[in-house]
Backbone atoms as SQL, in Angstrom:
CREATE TABLE atoms (id INTEGER PRIMARY KEY, chain TEXT, resi INTEGER, resn TEXT, atom TEXT, x REAL, y REAL, z REAL);
INSERT INTO atoms VALUES
  (1, 'A', 1, 'MET', 'N', 182.854, 91.214, 184.220),
  (2, 'A', 1, 'MET', 'CA', 183.302, 92.690, 184.626),
  (3, 'A', 1, 'MET', 'C', 183.210, 93.628, 183.371),
  (4, 'A', 2, 'ASP', 'N', 182.608, 94.753, 183.803),
  (5, 'A', 2, 'ASP', 'CA', 181.863, 95.806, 181.903),
  (6, 'A', 2, 'ASP', 'C', 182.789, 96.974, 182.399),
  (7, 'A', 3, 'ARG', 'N', 183.372, 97.449, 181.553),
  (8, 'A', 3, 'ARG', 'CA', 183.813, 98.840, 181.621),
  (9, 'A', 3, 'ARG', 'C', 183.447, 100.004, 180.374),
  (10, 'A', 4, 'LEU', 'N', 183.544, 101.051, 181.009),
  (11, 'A', 4, 'LEU', 'CA', 182.689, 102.063, 180.349),
  (12, 'A', 4, 'LEU', 'C', 184.475, 102.129, 179.209),
  (13, 'A', 5, 'GLY', 'N', 184.474, 102.655, 177.995),
  (14, 'A', 5, 'GLY', 'CA', 185.406, 103.233, 177.388),
  (15, 'A', 5, 'GLY', 'C', 184.684, 104.380, 176.519),
  (16, 'A', 6, 'SER', 'N', 185.615, 105.015, 175.831),
  (17, 'A', 6, 'SER', 'CA', 185.273, 106.073, 174.537),
  (18, 'A', 6, 'SER', 'C', 186.409, 106.246, 173.398),
  (19, 'A', 7, 'ASP', 'N', 185.631, 106.363, 172.344),
  (20, 'A', 7, 'ASP', 'CA', 186.518, 106.705, 171.177),
  (21, 'A', 7, 'ASP', 'C', 186.556, 107.758, 171.139),
  (22, 'A', 8, 'GLY', 'N', 186.065, 108.408, 171.442),
  (23, 'A', 8, 'GLY', 'CA', 185.754, 109.932, 170.668),
  (24, 'A', 8, 'GLY', 'C', 184.841, 110.953, 171.757),
  (25, 'A', 9, 'PRO', 'N', 184.937, 112.218, 171.592),
  (26, 'A', 9, 'PRO', 'CA', 183.748, 112.853, 172.238),
  (27, 'A', 9, 'PRO', 'C', 182.387, 112.593, 172.117),
  (28, 'A', 10, 'GLY', 'N', 181.646, 112.483, 172.937),
  (29, 'A', 10, 'GLY', 'CA', 180.432, 112.225, 172.852),
  (30, 'A', 10, 'GLY', 'C', 179.918, 110.473, 172.711),
  (31, 'A', 11, 'ARG', 'N', 181.316, 109.845, 172.469),
  (32, 'A', 11, 'ARG', 'CA', 180.905, 108.425, 171.955),
  (33, 'A', 11, 'ARG', 'C', 181.087, 107.527, 172.907),
  (34, 'A', 12, 'TRP', 'N', 180.442, 106.568, 173.601),
  (35, 'A', 12, 'TRP', 'CA', 180.929, 106.021, 174.841),
  (36, 'A', 12, 'TRP', 'C', 180.188, 104.365, 174.538),
  (37, 'A', 13, 'TYR', 'N', 181.165, 103.562, 174.910),
  (38, 'A', 13, 'TYR', 'CA', 180.730, 102.214, 174.868),
  (39, 'A', 13, 'TYR', 'C', 180.865, 101.300, 175.871),
  (40, 'A', 14, 'THR', 'N', 180.334, 100.101, 176.139),
  (41, 'A', 14, 'THR', 'CA', 180.754, 99.125, 177.235),
  (42, 'A', 14, 'THR', 'C', 181.119, 97.896, 176.698),
  (43, 'A', 15, 'MET', 'N', 182.491, 97.599, 177.271),
  (44, 'A', 15, 'MET', 'CA', 183.134, 96.466, 176.976),
  (45, 'A', 15, 'MET', 'C', 183.016, 95.308, 178.002),
  (46, 'A', 16, 'ARG', 'N', 182.446, 94.202, 177.675),
  (47, 'A', 16, 'ARG', 'CA', 182.753, 92.993, 178.324),
  (48, 'A', 16, 'ARG', 'C', 183.882, 92.008, 178.321),
  (49, 'A', 17, 'LEU', 'N', 184.723, 92.080, 180.112),
  (50, 'A', 17, 'LEU', 'CA', 186.286, 91.835, 180.128),
  (51, 'A', 17, 'LEU', 'C', 185.859, 89.821, 180.046),
  (52, 'A', 18, 'VAL', 'N', 186.111, 88.813, 179.289),
  (53, 'A', 18, 'VAL', 'CA', 185.802, 87.814, 178.948),
  (54, 'A', 18, 'VAL', 'C', 187.457, 86.916, 179.928),
  (55, 'A', 19, 'ASP', 'N', 186.914, 85.879, 180.371),
  (56, 'A', 19, 'ASP', 'CA', 188.082, 85.302, 181.293),
  (57, 'A', 19, 'ASP', 'C', 188.493, 84.242, 180.465),
  (58, 'A', 20, 'ALA', 'N', 189.941, 84.300, 179.404),
  (59, 'A', 20, 'ALA', 'CA', 190.556, 83.864, 178.770),
  (60, 'A', 20, 'ALA', 'C', 190.879, 82.435, 179.434),
  (61, 'A', 21, 'SER', 'N', 191.104, 81.869, 180.308),
  (62, 'A', 21, 'SER', 'CA', 191.296, 80.426, 180.685),
  (63, 'A', 21, 'SER', 'C', 190.307, 80.173, 181.149),
  (64, 'A', 22, 'VAL', 'N', 188.947, 80.250, 180.504),
  (65, 'A', 22, 'VAL', 'CA', 187.732, 79.349, 180.259),
  (66, 'A', 22, 'VAL', 'C', 188.287, 78.241, 179.064),
  (67, 'A', 23, 'GLU', 'N', 188.372, 77.069, 179.371),
  (68, 'A', 23, 'GLU', 'CA', 188.165, 76.177, 178.092),
  (69, 'A', 23, 'GLU', 'C', 187.341, 76.035, 177.256),
  (70, 'A', 24, 'ALA', 'N', 187.695, 76.244, 176.278),
  (71, 'A', 24, 'ALA', 'CA', 186.841, 75.881, 174.819),
  (72, 'A', 24, 'ALA', 'C', 185.780, 74.488, 174.997),
  (73, 'A', 25, 'ALA', 'N', 184.936, 74.198, 174.373),
  (74, 'A', 25, 'ALA', 'CA', 184.054, 72.865, 174.565),
  (75, 'A', 25, 'ALA', 'C', 185.322, 71.714, 173.047),
  (76, 'A', 26, 'PRO', 'N', 185.511, 71.083, 173.618),
  (77, 'A', 26, 'PRO', 'CA', 185.999, 69.608, 172.613),
  (78, 'A', 26, 'PRO', 'C', 185.431, 70.002, 171.326),
  (79, 'A', 27, 'HIS', 'N', 185.990, 69.819, 170.335),
  (80, 'A', 27, 'HIS', 'CA', 185.859, 69.281, 169.002),
  (81, 'A', 27, 'HIS', 'C', 185.027, 68.233, 168.978),
  (82, 'A', 28, 'PRO', 'N', 183.571, 68.941, 168.326),
  (83, 'A', 28, 'PRO', 'CA', 182.450, 68.052, 168.554),
  (84, 'A', 28, 'PRO', 'C', 182.150, 67.040, 167.288),
  (85, 'A', 29, 'PHE', 'N', 182.828, 66.618, 166.217),
  (86, 'A', 29, 'PHE', 'CA', 182.391, 66.054, 165.227),
  (87, 'A', 29, 'PHE', 'C', 183.754, 65.667, 164.599),
  (88, 'A', 30, 'PRO', 'N', 183.558, 64.312, 163.786),
  (89, 'A', 30, 'PRO', 'CA', 184.970, 63.850, 163.102),
  (90, 'A', 30, 'PRO', 'C', 185.821, 64.653, 162.639),
  (91, 'A', 31, 'VAL', 'N', 186.841, 64.182, 161.995),
  (92, 'A', 31, 'VAL', 'CA', 187.866, 65.094, 161.636),
  (93, 'A', 31, 'VAL', 'C', 188.491, 64.506, 160.766),
  (94, 'A', 32, 'VAL', 'N', 189.248, 65.124, 159.233),
  (95, 'A', 32, 'VAL', 'CA', 189.922, 64.318, 158.016),
  (96, 'A', 32, 'VAL', 'C', 191.193, 64.994, 158.200),
  (97, 'A', 33, 'VAL', 'N', 191.975, 63.876, 158.079),
  (98, 'A', 33, 'VAL', 'CA', 193.521, 64.420, 157.998),
  (99, 'A', 33, 'VAL', 'C', 193.936, 63.675, 156.820),
  (100, 'A', 34, 'GLU', 'N', 194.809, 64.809, 156.094),
  (101, 'A', 34, 'GLU', 'CA', 195.482, 64.071, 155.050),
  (102, 'A', 34, 'GLU', 'C', 196.716, 64.956, 154.527),
  (103, 'A', 35, 'VAL', 'N', 197.982, 64.592, 153.848),
  (104, 'A', 35, 'VAL', 'CA', 198.778, 64.885, 153.233),
  (105, 'A', 35, 'VAL', 'C', 198.612, 64.829, 151.785),
  (106, 'A', 36, 'LYS', 'N', 198.512, 65.804, 151.217),
  (107, 'A', 36, 'LYS', 'CA', 198.292, 65.489, 149.839),
  (108, 'A', 36, 'LYS', 'C', 199.367, 64.994, 148.953),
  (109, 'A', 37, 'GLY', 'N', 199.055, 64.520, 148.023),
  (110, 'A', 37, 'GLY', 'CA', 200.417, 63.390, 147.462),
  (111, 'A', 37, 'GLY', 'C', 201.077, 62.410, 148.283),
  (112, 'A', 38, 'LEU', 'N', 200.638, 62.385, 149.308),
  (113, 'A', 38, 'LEU', 'CA', 201.861, 61.116, 149.874),
  (114, 'A', 38, 'LEU', 'C', 200.957, 60.125, 151.082),
  (115, 'A', 39, 'THR', 'N', 199.899, 60.870, 151.136),
  (116, 'A', 39, 'THR', 'CA', 198.806, 60.052, 151.818),
  (117, 'A', 39, 'THR', 'C', 196.950, 60.379, 151.566),
  (118, 'A', 40, 'GLY', 'N', 196.655, 59.530, 151.767),
  (119, 'A', 40, 'GLY', 'CA', 194.846, 59.460, 151.313),
  (120, 'A', 40, 'GLY', 'C', 194.290, 60.188, 152.320),
  (121, 'A', 41, 'PRO', 'N', 193.122, 60.412, 152.453),
  (122, 'A', 41, 'PRO', 'CA', 191.971, 61.237, 153.341),
  (123, 'A', 41, 'PRO', 'C', 192.122, 60.324, 154.412),
  (124, 'A', 42, 'ALA', 'N', 192.378, 60.190, 156.026),
  (125, 'A', 42, 'ALA', 'CA', 192.062, 59.595, 156.809),
  (126, 'A', 42, 'ALA', 'C', 191.050, 60.069, 158.208),
  (127, 'A', 43, 'GLN', 'N', 189.946, 59.667, 158.187),
  (128, 'A', 43, 'GLN', 'CA', 189.032, 60.261, 159.206),
  (129, 'A', 43, 'GLN', 'C', 188.987, 59.231, 160.728),
  (130, 'A', 44, 'PHE', 'N', 189.295, 60.633, 161.338),
  (131, 'A', 44, 'PHE', 'CA', 189.119, 60.239, 163.271),
  (132, 'A', 44, 'PHE', 'C', 188.061, 60.501, 163.762),
  (133, 'A', 45, 'SER', 'N', 187.177, 59.655, 164.856),
  (134, 'A', 45, 'SER', 'CA', 186.470, 60.145, 165.582),
  (135, 'A', 45, 'SER', 'C', 186.785, 61.574, 166.456),
  (136, 'A', 46, 'LYS', 'N', 188.094, 61.588, 167.057),
  (137, 'A', 46, 'LYS', 'CA', 188.450, 62.414, 168.054),
  (138, 'A', 46, 'LYS', 'C', 189.866, 62.830, 167.178),
  (139, 'A', 47, 'LEU', 'N', 189.972, 64.674, 167.599),
  (140, 'A', 47, 'LEU', 'CA', 190.760, 65.534, 167.064),
  (141, 'A', 47, 'LEU', 'C', 191.891, 65.020, 167.518),
  (142, 'A', 48, 'SER', 'N', 192.639, 64.012, 169.006),
  (143, 'A', 48, 'SER', 'CA', 193.189, 64.062, 169.381),
  (144, 'A', 48, 'SER', 'C', 194.170, 63.107, 168.602),
  (145, 'A', 49, 'ASP', 'N', 193.124, 62.457, 168.780),
  (146, 'A', 49, 'ASP', 'CA', 193.660, 60.772, 167.607),
  (147, 'A', 49, 'ASP', 'C', 194.263, 61.005, 166.058),
  (148, 'A', 50, 'ALA', 'N', 193.368, 62.496, 165.635),
  (149, 'A', 50, 'ALA', 'CA', 193.402, 62.627, 164.135),
  (150, 'A', 50, 'ALA', 'C', 195.023, 63.113, 164.030),
  (151, 'A', 51, 'LEU', 'N', 195.268, 64.255, 165.659),
  (152, 'A', 51, 'LEU', 'CA', 196.336, 64.571, 165.489),
  (153, 'A', 51, 'LEU', 'C', 197.691, 64.282, 165.667),
  (154, 'A', 52, 'SER', 'N', 197.577, 62.836, 166.663),
  (155, 'A', 52, 'SER', 'CA', 198.212, 62.037, 166.691),
  (156, 'A', 52, 'SER', 'C', 198.967, 61.282, 165.537),
  (157, 'A', 53, 'ALA', 'N', 198.051, 61.033, 164.757),
  (158, 'A', 53, 'ALA', 'CA', 198.300, 60.577, 163.448),
  (159, 'A', 53, 'ALA', 'C', 198.683, 61.150, 162.627),
  (160, 'A', 54, 'LEU', 'N', 198.334, 62.436, 162.828),
  (161, 'A', 54, 'LEU', 'CA', 198.951, 63.176, 161.433),
  (162, 'A', 54, 'LEU', 'C', 200.586, 63.533, 162.049),
  (163, 'A', 55, 'LEU', 'N', 200.762, 63.295, 163.439),
  (164, 'A', 55, 'LEU', 'CA', 202.227, 63.645, 163.618),
  (165, 'A', 55, 'LEU', 'C', 202.878, 62.820, 163.479),
  (166, 'A', 56, 'ALA', 'N', 202.336, 61.662, 163.644),
  (167, 'A', 56, 'ALA', 'CA', 203.350, 60.125, 163.228),
  (168, 'A', 56, 'ALA', 'C', 203.964, 60.048, 161.732),
  (169, 'A', 57, 'SER', 'N', 202.762, 60.551, 161.075),
  (170, 'A', 57, 'SER', 'CA', 202.930, 60.618, 159.508),
  (171, 'A', 57, 'SER', 'C', 203.882, 61.036, 158.756),
  (172, 'A', 58, 'LEU', 'N', 204.003, 62.433, 159.726),
  (173, 'A', 58, 'LEU', 'CA', 204.842, 63.422, 159.486),
  (174, 'A', 58, 'LEU', 'C', 206.139, 63.306, 159.862),
  (175, 'A', 59, 'ARG', 'N', 206.225, 62.672, 160.855),
  (176, 'A', 59, 'ARG', 'CA', 207.580, 62.467, 161.399),
  (177, 'A', 59, 'ARG', 'C', 208.258, 61.041, 160.811),
  (178, 'A', 60, 'ALA', 'N', 207.607, 60.494, 159.999),
  (179, 'A', 60, 'ALA', 'CA', 208.033, 59.248, 158.870),
  (180, 'A', 60, 'ALA', 'C', 208.602, 59.655, 157.676),
  (181, 'A', 61, 'LEU', 'N', 208.066, 61.417, 157.340),
  (182, 'A', 61, 'LEU', 'CA', 208.673, 61.709, 156.062),
  (183, 'A', 61, 'LEU', 'C', 209.872, 62.273, 156.750),
  (184, 'A', 62, 'PRO', 'N', 210.962, 62.614, 155.346),
  (185, 'A', 62, 'PRO', 'CA', 212.095, 62.859, 155.768),
  (186, 'A', 62, 'PRO', 'C', 212.371, 64.510, 155.598),
  (187, 'A', 63, 'LEU', 'N', 211.375, 65.241, 156.604),
  (188, 'A', 63, 'LEU', 'CA', 211.365, 66.650, 156.613),
  (189, 'A', 63, 'LEU', 'C', 212.861, 66.879, 157.208),
  (190, 'A', 64, 'THR', 'N', 212.926, 68.352, 157.494),
  (191, 'A', 64, 'THR', 'CA', 213.889, 68.972, 157.735),
  (192, 'A', 64, 'THR', 'C', 213.699, 69.096, 159.466),
  (193, 'A', 65, 'VAL', 'N', 214.680, 69.179, 160.177),
  (194, 'A', 65, 'VAL', 'CA', 214.550, 69.271, 161.900),
  (195, 'A', 65, 'VAL', 'C', 213.322, 70.689, 162.050),
  (196, 'A', 66, 'GLU', 'N', 213.794, 71.543, 161.147),
  (197, 'A', 66, 'GLU', 'CA', 212.764, 72.731, 161.393),
  (198, 'A', 66, 'GLU', 'C', 211.323, 72.241, 161.048),
  (199, 'A', 67, 'GLN', 'N', 211.046, 71.956, 160.157),
  (200, 'A', 67, 'GLN', 'CA', 209.543, 71.188, 159.718),
  (201, 'A', 67, 'GLN', 'C', 209.096, 70.496, 160.853),
  (202, 'A', 68, 'LEU', 'N', 210.150, 69.759, 161.369),
  (203, 'A', 68, 'LEU', 'CA', 209.325, 68.446, 162.237),
  (204, 'A', 68, 'LEU', 'C', 209.275, 69.258, 163.575),
  (205, 'A', 69, 'ASP', 'N', 209.745, 70.563, 163.591),
  (206, 'A', 69, 'ASP', 'CA', 209.662, 71.007, 165.691),
  (207, 'A', 69, 'ASP', 'C', 208.586, 71.926, 164.918),
  (208, 'A', 70, 'TYR', 'N', 208.096, 72.700, 163.968),
  (209, 'A', 70, 'TYR', 'CA', 207.176, 73.048, 163.637),
  (210, 'A', 70, 'TYR', 'C', 205.964, 72.265, 163.549),
  (211, 'A', 71, 'PHE', 'N', 205.666, 71.403, 162.873),
  (212, 'A', 71, 'PHE', 'CA', 205.005, 70.555, 162.928),
  (213, 'A', 71, 'PHE', 'C', 204.350, 70.162, 164.257),
  (214, 'A', 72, 'ASP', 'N', 205.580, 69.654, 165.264),
  (215, 'A', 72, 'ASP', 'CA', 205.418, 68.983, 166.935),
  (216, 'A', 72, 'ASP', 'C', 204.533, 70.562, 167.214),
  (217, 'A', 73, 'GLU', 'N', 204.946, 71.712, 167.087),
  (218, 'A', 73, 'GLU', 'CA', 204.355, 73.140, 167.957),
  (219, 'A', 73, 'GLU', 'C', 202.968, 73.103, 167.155),
  (220, 'A', 74, 'LEU', 'N', 202.381, 72.807, 165.873),
  (221, 'A', 74, 'LEU', 'CA', 201.326, 73.111, 165.056),
  (222, 'A', 74, 'LEU', 'C', 200.367, 72.265, 165.876),
  (223, 'A', 75, 'PHE', 'N', 201.239, 70.802, 165.461),
  (224, 'A', 75, 'PHE', 'CA', 199.724, 69.532, 165.626),
  (225, 'A', 75, 'PHE', 'C', 200.043, 69.068, 167.118),
  (226, 'A', 76, 'GLY', 'N', 201.067, 69.561, 168.311),
  (227, 'A', 76, 'GLY', 'CA', 201.309, 68.700, 169.377),
  (228, 'A', 76, 'GLY', 'C', 200.308, 68.414, 170.281),
  (229, 'A', 77, 'PRO', 'N', 200.551, 67.335, 171.230),
  (230, 'A', 77, 'PRO', 'CA', 199.141, 67.314, 172.438),
  (231, 'A', 77, 'PRO', 'C', 198.243, 68.383, 172.822),
  (232, 'A', 78, 'ASP', 'N', 199.344, 69.772, 172.993),
  (233, 'A', 78, 'ASP', 'CA', 198.536, 70.575, 173.639),
  (234, 'A', 78, 'ASP', 'C', 197.715, 71.421, 172.704),
  (235, 'A', 79, 'SER', 'N', 197.388, 71.200, 171.109),
  (236, 'A', 79, 'SER', 'CA', 197.243, 71.865, 170.367),
  (237, 'A', 79, 'SER', 'C', 195.546, 71.599, 170.087),
  (238, 'A', 80, 'ALA', 'N', 195.071, 70.762, 170.280),
  (239, 'A', 80, 'ALA', 'CA', 193.786, 70.512, 169.864),
  (240, 'A', 80, 'ALA', 'C', 192.928, 71.250, 170.222),
  (241, 'A', 81, 'GLN', 'N', 192.858, 72.156, 171.692),
  (242, 'A', 81, 'GLN', 'CA', 191.419, 73.207, 171.731),
  (243, 'A', 81, 'GLN', 'C', 191.992, 74.331, 170.872),
  (244, 'A', 82, 'ARG', 'N', 193.190, 74.552, 170.584),
  (245, 'A', 82, 'ARG', 'CA', 193.306, 75.344, 169.093),
  (246, 'A', 82, 'ARG', 'C', 192.837, 75.164, 167.812),
  (247, 'A', 83, 'ILE', 'N', 193.114, 73.874, 167.613),
  (248, 'A', 83, 'ILE', 'CA', 193.040, 73.309, 166.051),
  (249, 'A', 83, 'ILE', 'C', 191.230, 73.622, 166.456),
  (250, 'A', 84, 'GLY', 'N', 190.921, 72.634, 167.054),
  (251, 'A', 84, 'GLY', 'CA', 189.537, 72.896, 167.417),
  (252, 'A', 84, 'GLY', 'C', 188.754, 73.591, 166.967),
  (253, 'A', 85, 'HIS', 'N', 189.299, 74.932, 167.695),
  (254, 'A', 85, 'HIS', 'CA', 188.659, 76.326, 167.409),
  (255, 'A', 85, 'HIS', 'C', 188.443, 76.936, 165.713),
  (256, 'A', 86, 'ARG', 'N', 190.272, 76.704, 165.211),
  (257, 'A', 86, 'ARG', 'CA', 190.170, 77.273, 163.928),
  (258, 'A', 86, 'ARG', 'C', 189.389, 76.172, 162.778),
  (259, 'A', 87, 'LEU', 'N', 189.268, 75.058, 163.317),
  (260, 'A', 87, 'LEU', 'CA', 188.271, 74.253, 162.577),
  (261, 'A', 87, 'LEU', 'C', 186.925, 74.495, 162.751),
  (262, 'A', 88, 'ALA', 'N', 186.429, 74.849, 163.498),
  (263, 'A', 88, 'ALA', 'CA', 185.277, 74.869, 164.122),
  (264, 'A', 88, 'ALA', 'C', 185.014, 76.399, 163.587),
  (265, 'A', 89, 'THR', 'N', 185.821, 77.619, 163.707),
  (266, 'A', 89, 'THR', 'CA', 185.798, 79.109, 162.516),
  (267, 'A', 89, 'THR', 'C', 185.886, 78.927, 161.604),
  (268, 'A', 90, 'TYR', 'N', 187.113, 78.541, 160.785),
  (269, 'A', 90, 'TYR', 'CA', 187.435, 78.665, 159.891),
  (270, 'A', 90, 'TYR', 'C', 187.536, 77.557, 158.323),
  (271, 'A', 91, 'GLY', 'N', 186.295, 76.415, 159.168),
  (272, 'A', 91, 'GLY', 'CA', 186.167, 74.771, 158.744),
  (273, 'A', 91, 'GLY', 'C', 187.212, 74.105, 158.547),
  (274, 'A', 92, 'GLU', 'N', 188.672, 74.682, 158.322),
  (275, 'A', 92, 'GLU', 'CA', 189.709, 73.619, 157.658),
  (276, 'A', 92, 'GLU', 'C', 191.209, 74.381, 158.916),
  (277, 'A', 93, 'VAL', 'N', 191.744, 73.403, 158.211),
  (278, 'A', 93, 'VAL', 'CA', 193.385, 73.762, 158.894),
  (279, 'A', 93, 'VAL', 'C', 194.267, 73.650, 157.826),
  (280, 'A', 94, 'ARG', 'N', 195.337, 74.152, 157.464),
  (281, 'A', 94, 'ARG', 'CA', 195.996, 74.003, 156.097),
  (282, 'A', 94, 'ARG', 'C', 197.558, 74.259, 156.317),
  (283, 'A', 95, 'SER', 'N', 198.549, 73.621, 156.318),
  (284, 'A', 95, 'SER', 'CA', 199.915, 74.058, 156.273),
  (285, 'A', 95, 'SER', 'C', 200.623, 73.309, 154.877),
  (286, 'A', 96, 'LEU', 'N', 201.856, 73.429, 154.813),
  (287, 'A', 96, 'LEU', 'CA', 202.814, 72.736, 153.705),
  (288, 'A', 96, 'LEU', 'C', 203.914, 71.984, 154.209),
  (289, 'A', 97, 'ALA', 'N', 203.883, 70.991, 154.125),
  (290, 'A', 97, 'ALA', 'CA', 205.228, 70.328, 154.549),
  (291, 'A', 97, 'ALA', 'C', 206.258, 70.382, 152.847),
  (292, 'A', 98, 'PHE', 'N', 207.416, 70.439, 153.089),
  (293, 'A', 98, 'PHE', 'CA', 208.317, 70.701, 152.233),
  (294, 'A', 98, 'PHE', 'C', 209.421, 69.412, 152.140),
  (295, 'A', 99, 'LEU', 'N', 209.103, 68.347, 150.671),
  (296, 'A', 99, 'LEU', 'CA', 209.830, 67.423, 150.904),
  (297, 'A', 99, 'LEU', 'C', 211.025, 67.583, 149.684),
  (298, 'A', 100, 'GLY', 'N', 211.981, 67.931, 149.901),
  (299, 'A', 100, 'GLY', 'CA', 212.869, 69.079, 148.867),
  (300, 'A', 100, 'GLY', 'C', 212.318, 70.236, 148.472),
  (301, 'A', 101, 'LEU', 'N', 211.765, 70.221, 147.620),
  (302, 'A', 101, 'LEU', 'CA', 211.827, 71.514, 146.895),
  (303, 'A', 101, 'LEU', 'C', 210.261, 71.382, 146.355),
  (304, 'A', 102, 'THR', 'N', 209.575, 70.374, 146.625),
  (305, 'A', 102, 'THR', 'CA', 207.968, 70.116, 146.601),
  (306, 'A', 102, 'THR', 'C', 207.275, 70.121, 147.750),
  (307, 'A', 103, 'PRO', 'N', 206.056, 70.969, 147.726),
  (308, 'A', 103, 'PRO', 'CA', 205.441, 71.221, 148.813),
  (309, 'A', 103, 'PRO', 'C', 204.241, 70.099, 148.635),
  (310, 'A', 104, 'HIS', 'N', 203.965, 70.053, 149.990),
  (311, 'A', 104, 'HIS', 'CA', 203.046, 68.824, 150.037),
  (312, 'A', 104, 'HIS', 'C', 201.574, 69.269, 150.983),
  (313, 'A', 105, 'LEU', 'N', 200.704, 69.784, 151.159),
  (314, 'A', 105, 'LEU', 'CA', 199.457, 70.442, 151.613),
  (315, 'A', 105, 'LEU', 'C', 199.437, 69.258, 152.829),
  (316, 'A', 106, 'VAL', 'N', 199.046, 69.935, 153.893),
  (317, 'A', 106, 'VAL', 'CA', 199.201, 69.348, 155.052),
  (318, 'A', 106, 'VAL', 'C', 197.972, 69.744, 155.695),
  (319, 'A', 107, 'LYS', 'N', 196.063, 69.039, 155.577),
  (320, 'A', 107, 'LYS', 'CA', 194.800, 69.603, 155.805),
  (321, 'A', 107, 'LYS', 'C', 194.492, 68.987, 156.952),
  (322, 'A', 108, 'LEU', 'N', 193.514, 69.551, 157.903),
  (323, 'A', 108, 'LEU', 'CA', 192.254, 68.689, 158.785),
  (324, 'A', 108, 'LEU', 'C', 191.279, 69.567, 158.423),
  (325, 'A', 109, 'TYR', 'N', 190.329, 68.658, 158.543),
  (326, 'A', 109, 'TYR', 'CA', 188.934, 69.484, 158.002),
  (327, 'A', 109, 'TYR', 'C', 187.739, 68.788, 158.389),
  (328, 'A', 110, 'PRO', 'N', 186.498, 68.926, 159.115),
  (329, 'A', 110, 'PRO', 'CA', 185.431, 68.259, 159.732),
  (330, 'A', 110, 'PRO', 'C', 185.058, 67.410, 158.520),
  (331, 'A', 111, 'ALA', 'N', 184.955, 66.204, 159.038),
  (332, 'A', 111, 'ALA', 'CA', 184.151, 64.790, 158.018),
  (333, 'A', 111, 'ALA', 'C', 182.877, 64.751, 157.389),
  (334, 'A', 112, 'ASP', 'N', 181.998, 66.174, 158.150),
  (335, 'A', 112, 'ASP', 'CA', 180.500, 66.401, 157.157),
  (336, 'A', 112, 'ASP', 'C', 181.209, 66.128, 155.784),
  (337, 'A', 113, 'PRO', 'N', 179.670, 66.224, 155.542),
  (338, 'A', 113, 'PRO', 'CA', 179.595, 66.556, 153.570),
  (339, 'A', 113, 'PRO', 'C', 180.055, 67.980, 153.267),
  (340, 'A', 114, 'GLY', 'N', 179.284, 68.961, 154.269),
  (341, 'A', 114, 'GLY', 'CA', 179.589, 70.520, 153.467),
  (342, 'A', 114, 'GLY', 'C', 180.836, 70.944, 154.179),
  (343, 'A', 115, 'SER', 'N', 181.463, 70.250, 154.453),
  (344, 'A', 115, 'SER', 'CA', 183.178, 71.065, 154.978),
  (345, 'A', 115, 'SER', 'C', 183.958, 70.771, 153.697),
  (346, 'A', 116, 'PRO', 'N', 184.705, 72.363, 154.043),
  (347, 'A', 116, 'PRO', 'CA', 185.742, 72.337, 152.571),
  (348, 'A', 116, 'PRO', 'C', 186.610, 71.282, 152.316),
  (349, 'A', 117, 'ARG', 'N', 187.183, 71.190, 151.163),
  (350, 'A', 117, 'ARG', 'CA', 187.946, 69.950, 150.856),
  (351, 'A', 117, 'ARG', 'C', 189.305, 70.741, 150.039);
C-alpha cells in the first residue's frame, strides 16, 4: 500500500508500507560464538544451535539471576530471526557478562574470513 505524505509546503513524498509480519530469511552462514576469557570460539552451521550452546555456556557460569534473565531474553529460542538480522546488518552481536566485577565480552559473528572479530 502506498501513502502520500508531505514534510512542508510543496514537498511531497510517497511511502510504501511493508508488512512487518513477513518473516526474514534464516541466517545463511555459519556462526561463531565465544565468551572472551572463558570459552574459545566455537563454530556452528546453524544459528539456532549456536544460540542454544551459548545459553548453555552462560547458564553454567555463576551469573546473577538478572544477567541470566537478560541472556535468556537476548539469546533465547525466539531470538534467532532478530539475532540473524543483526548479524547480517552489523556483522556481529556483542554483550557483556559480569563475573563479580570482571566483564567478559560475549560475541556472535559470522564464521567467514572477512567477519569482524
